[in-house]
N, C-alpha and C positions, 0 to 999 in steps of 0.2 A: 472387835469389841473395844469400846472406850473404857479406859481404866480410871481408877480413883475418882469415881463419881459421887456427887452429893446424894442424899436420900431423896426418893420420889415425893412429890406433893400428894397428900391424902386429903380427903374431904370430911374427916371425922372431927374436926375442931370447930365447934360453934363460933360464929363471928367472922370466919374466913370467907372469902369469895368462893372457894371451892365448896365449902359446906352449903352455902346459899344456893349455889348452882344445882347441886344434886338434890337437896332437900326441897327446894322451892321452884327454881326455874325449869328444871326438866319436867316435873308434873304439869307446869303451866304450858309448856310447849306441846306435850302430848294432848292436852285439853284443846289447844288451838288447832291441832290436826283434826280433831273430831269436828269442831265447829266450822272449820273452813273447807270442808270437803263433804261430798255427798256419798259417803261410804255406806255399804249395807250395815244392818244392825250387827252382823256377826263380826265385821272388822272393828266397828266402834266398841263392841264388847271386849275385843282383844286389847284395844288401846286403853280402855278403862281398867283392865286388869294390869296392864303395864304400869299405869299410875299407881295402883295399890301395891304392886310389886316393889317399886322403889322405896316405899315407906315400911313395908312389913314383910317382904319375902327375900330369899337369898338369890345370889347369882346362880343361874342355871344354864344349861346348854341351849343352843338354838333348836327350834323345832322345824324350820323349813329345810328339811334334809337334802333337798335337791338343788339348793342355791349354789351358785358357782364358787362362793367363798366359804362354804360350810366347813370344809376340812381345815382351813386355816383358822377359822374361828374356834374350832374345837381345841386347837393348840393354844390360842389366845386365852380362852376361858379356863382351861384345865387348872391352872395354878390358883384360881380364885373361886372355883366351884363351892357352893354352900356358904359363901361369905356374905356378910351385910354390904349393901351398896356403898355405905359410907367408909367401909374399912378396906377398901381396895384402892389402888392408885387412881387418883382423879382422872388422869388421861384415859385410863382404861374404862372407868365408869362412863364417861361422856360418850366415848366411841361405842361402847357396848349398848348404851341407851338408843343411839341412833340406829345401830344395827337391829335392835329389838323393834323399832318403829318399822324398819323395812320388813321384818318378819310379820308384824301384826297387819300391815296393809297388803301383804302378799306382793311386794314390789316385783320380785323376780319373775312372777307369772303375769301380773297385770300391767306392770310397767308405768303406773300412774305416780307421778311425783307428789308426795303429800304436802310439799311446801310450795307448789306451783303458784298458789294465790299470793302468797307473800312476795315471791320473786317478781311476779307481774306487777304488783303494786309498787314494788321498789323502783321499777322503770317509770311507771305512769306518774308517780309523785315527784320524780326528779327531772321532769321534762325541761324546766327552765335552766337547771344546772347543766344538763346535757347540751342544750343549745349554746350556752356560754362556752362550754369546753370545745364544742364543734367549731365555734367562731375562732377560737384561739388556734386550733389546729389548721383552719382554712388559711390563716395568715402565715403560719410557720412551716407547713409541710413543703418540702422542696427547696427551702432556703437554707442550703447546706452551710453557708457562711456563718449562720447564726445557730448551728446545730447544737453547740455546747450549751448555750443559754436555754434553748428549746428543750434539750434533754433534762436539764436541771428542773425546769418547770414541770415537765411530764413526770418525773420521779416524785416531786412534791404532790402533784395531783393524785398520783397512784397511792402515795403514802396516806394522805388524808382522806382519800376515798374509802379507806379501810374503816373509817368511822361509821359508814353506813352498814352496820351489822344487824341483820334481821332477827338473830338470836337474842340480841340485847334490846334492840328497839324495833318493834313491829313497824310495818310500813305505814300504819296509821298513827304512830306516835309522833309527838311534837317535842320530845325530850332528848333526841340524839344530839351529840356535841357537834358544833360547827366552829371553824375558825374563819373569820371573815376578813382578815387583813394579814399582810406579810409580817407585821410585828407579832400578832398572836401566834402565827405559825412558827417563827423563829423562837419566840419565848417558850413555846411548848415542845421544842425539840431537845430531848435529853442527851442525845448523841447524834453526831452528824459527820459521817465519813464521805460526804458528797465530793470533795476535791479528788480523792483516790478513785472514785468511780468514774467521774468525768475524765480523769487522765487515762484510765484503762480503755475507755471506749473511744474518746475523741482524739487522743494524742498518738495516732498510729496512722501509717500510710495507707492501709487497706481496712475495709470493714471487718468486724468480727464475723467469724464463720457462722456461728449459731448462738442464740440466746433462749434459754428456757425460762419461762415464767410460770412459777407455781401459784395458780390462781386460788383465790380465797372466796369472797362473796359475790353473789350475782347482784342484780340491780345496778345501782349507780357505781359501785365499786368496780364491777366488771367493765363498765363503760370507761372508767379511768384507766383500767389495765389495758383495754383495747386501744386507747389513746396512746399509751406508752408504746405498745407494738407499732402503732402507726408512725410515731416519731422514729423509732429505730429503723423501720423499713422505708418509710417515705423520705427520710434524710440520709439513706444509705449508710447507716451505722452498723448494719448487720445484714448478712445475706438471708437468714432464715430465723424465724421466731416459732418456737414450739410451746404451745399452752398446755401446761400439765393440769388436767382437771380430775375431779373425784370420779370414781367408777359408779357410785350411786348417791342419791340425795343424802346429805348429812349436815349437821350443825345449822339446820333450817336453810340457810341461804347459800351454802357452799356450791360452787359451779360444777355442773356435769356437762359433758359435751353439748347436750341439747340446749343448754342455757347460752352457750356462745352463739349457736345458730339463731336462737330467737332474739338475742341482743342485737345481732347484726340486722336481722329482719326488721326489728324495731327501729333502728336508725334509718334504714332505707325508707321505711314507711312515713317518716316525718316530713311534713310539708316544707320545713325551713331548708333552703339549698345547702347550707354548710353542713347540717346534720345529715342530710341525704347523701352528700358527697363523702362524708366520713364513713358511712356505712358501705357505700360502693367501693371505696378504696380497700376496706377490709375484705369485701367479697372478692375483689380482684386479687388480693394477696393469697386468699384461699385457693382460688382457681388456678393461680400460677404455681402453687406449691411453696410460696414463700412464708406462709403462715399456715400451721396446721395445729389441730388439737388432738391430744391423746389423753388417755385415762389409764389408771392402774389401781387395783385394790389395795395396794400398799398405802395410798393416801387416805384410805378409809379404815386403816388398821390402828390398833393402839400401840404400834411399835415406834421406837425412837428412830431418828434419822440415821444413826450409826449402824442400824440393822437394815439399811437399804438393800433390797434383793439384788442378786447378781445380774438379772437382765436390765435393771435400771442402772446399776453401776456401769455396765458395759455401754448402755445407751448414752450416758452422760460423759463418757470418754470423748465423745464427739462434740461436746458443748464448750463454747468459750466463755460463757457467763450464765449463772443461775441467779434468778431473782426470786427470793421467797417473800410472798405477800401474807400479811395478816398474823393474828394471834395464834391460831391453831397450828399453822406451819412453823412459827417461831417456837412454840412449846415443843413440837416435835424435834426441832433442831437441838433444843436443850434437854430433850428427854423428859420435860416437864418435872424438873428437879429443883431443889433448894440451892441454887448456885449463889456463891457470893457475888453481889451485883457488881463489884468492881473488877470481876474477872474479865480480861480482855476478850472481845468477841472472837478473834481468830483462834484463841486457846480453847475456846469452848466447842468450836466446829472444826478442829484440826484434822478430822477424819475425812473430810471431803476433798476430792481430787480436782476440784474445779473452782475458780473464783466465784465468790458468793456475795450477793447483796441481800440484806434483810430489811424490808420496809414494814414497820409494824406500829400500830397504835396500841398502847398497853390496855389489856383487858383481863389480865391474870396476874397473880402475885408472884412473878418471877421475871428476872432480867439479868443481863450481864452488859459489860461494856460501858458502865455508867461511872461518872466521877462522883466521889463521895460528897463534895460540896453541892453538886447539882441534885443529888438525891435529897439532900437536906432542904434545898430550896423548894423542890417540888412538893415534899412532905409538909412544909410550912404553909405553902399556898393552897394545898388541895389534899385533905385527908384521904380521899379516895383515888389518889393519882395513879395507883398501879392497876386500877380496874375500870375507871370511867370513860376510857377511850379518848381522853382529852390530851394525852401526852404521847409523843412519838419518837421513834428512833430510826436512824438510817445507818446501818452497820455494813462494813465491808471486810471481807477476808480474801487474801490472794489465793488461798488453797494450797495444796501440797506443792 
């Protein structure tokens, strides 16, 4: 257990992003689930009740008693039973909401992803960007003499791919942030440990044994993450890539194993040769065992990363590098707490036994590893810099 922790973030302060999320965004997401699926009236009624619960009812235990994670959720909910949704830790409230979505749509019996429409649209509407990324990979995969530069570009692609977040910007939205030049990319990086990462991966006589990639969003972000895996594997920077996915749909677009398969199928089905080749390389990595996807209910839990369960701790003993993608995984790393933003990133994640990279665009009011002058610059340029997804960090910790 990590000691001397700052207090958790709560959502009961009007004007904060956390308050807006629980009070406004979560009901809107539940309403979109009703509109974008053809569920029977009984399920839609449960979803409507969930919306009402957020505003006017207390936290309760789950009712899908035969779900595989039901016992764990009883433990998670017990400290907050009977409390208002705004008066419990924000990280708990959000995960509890998405788990209530699973209950309402009877996910563990029916197996229907309530966010499938948004995920599919996220791919369809990013076809041009996928083609451009595939063309880049076609030129660079196999050119090991340029692997350092290629890896750097792949990490940046993966970082800014995190802007494609369907819980904030639905697939039909034209307001999601984009950085269209190298200058805007660099200008919007608040912390950048890229040299240490490149040194760890590239300045060694043999490839890394294993790299674990904690996935975040489906759609275009997943494609950028698969591109990063392609660079690691295709340029012989690592022997094995393990994709860590969620055990059930959550945060609208978070990746479950089926999304990896459908994303690869989408690439293979494209008529452009470079995109098709990209998908086929990924399929080959899967079939050879060099890339595999796993899932764990811990990634759907409201627990902080320092409560990583023993089976994951044991599994990660075999990893040479873990890359954490996105805002929710970053919040888990920090326990979703009010850290002093100048706290060094390695000090905040000193409980992990493995080298760690965090690629994140800011979508929540917490951060570490920032310089005080850089904080002031960002605040002066953008009043919403902590939540609008336009600013990013590349963090590195060597581990224990």
